[in-house]
C-alpha positions as CSV (number, residue, x, y, z in Angstrom):
1,M,0.0,0.0,0.0
2,P,1.6,3.3,-1.0
3,T,2.1,5.9,1.7
4,S,-0.2,8.5,-0.1
5,N,-3.1,6.1,0.1
6,L,-2.6,5.5,3.8
7,R,-2.4,9.2,4.5
8,D,-5.6,9.8,2.5
9,K,-7.4,7.1,4.4
10,I,-6.3,8.5,7.8
11,N,-7.2,12.1,6.9
12,A,-10.7,11.0,5.5
13,K,-11.7,9.4,8.7
14,E,-14.5,11.1,10.5
15,V,-14.0,12.2,14.1
16,E,-16.3,10.6,16.5
17,P,-17.6,12.7,19.5
18,L,-16.6,11.5,23.0
19,L,-19.2,9.4,24.9
20,P,-20.5,10.8,28.2
21,I,-18.7,8.1,30.1
22,E,-15.5,8.8,28.3
23,K,-15.8,12.5,29.3
24,K,-16.4,11.4,33.0
25,L,-13.4,9.1,32.9
26,I,-11.1,11.8,31.5
27,G,-12.4,14.3,34.2
28,F,-12.0,11.8,36.9
29,S,-8.4,11.0,35.8
30,L,-7.4,14.6,35.5
31,G,-9.0,15.4,38.9
32,L,-7.3,12.5,40.5
33,G,-4.0,13.4,39.1
34,I,-4.3,17.0,40.3
35,V,-5.4,15.9,43.8
36,L,-2.4,13.5,44.0
37,L,0.0,16.1,42.8
38,V,-1.3,18.5,45.4
39,I,-0.9,15.9,48.1
40,L,2.7,15.0,47.0
41,I,3.6,18.7,47.1
42,A,2.1,19.2,50.6
43,V,4.0,16.1,51.9
44,N,7.2,17.3,50.4
45,H,6.7,20.8,52.0
46,F,6.0,19.4,55.5
47,V,8.4,16.5,55.5
48,P,11.3,17.4,53.2
49,I,13.9,14.7,52.3
50,K,17.1,15.5,54.0
51,L,20.2,13.7,52.8
């Protein structure tokens, strides 16, 4: 299969909208990541590692 045909097929593919459950999972993952990052920063601030 030539590369130009592959590119045409990839570019011609329609974009599907996200499902509501996918939006919830993305939000949950981002929220959890931010909360864990804040916890890590707080722990590092109050209990710094001393070498």
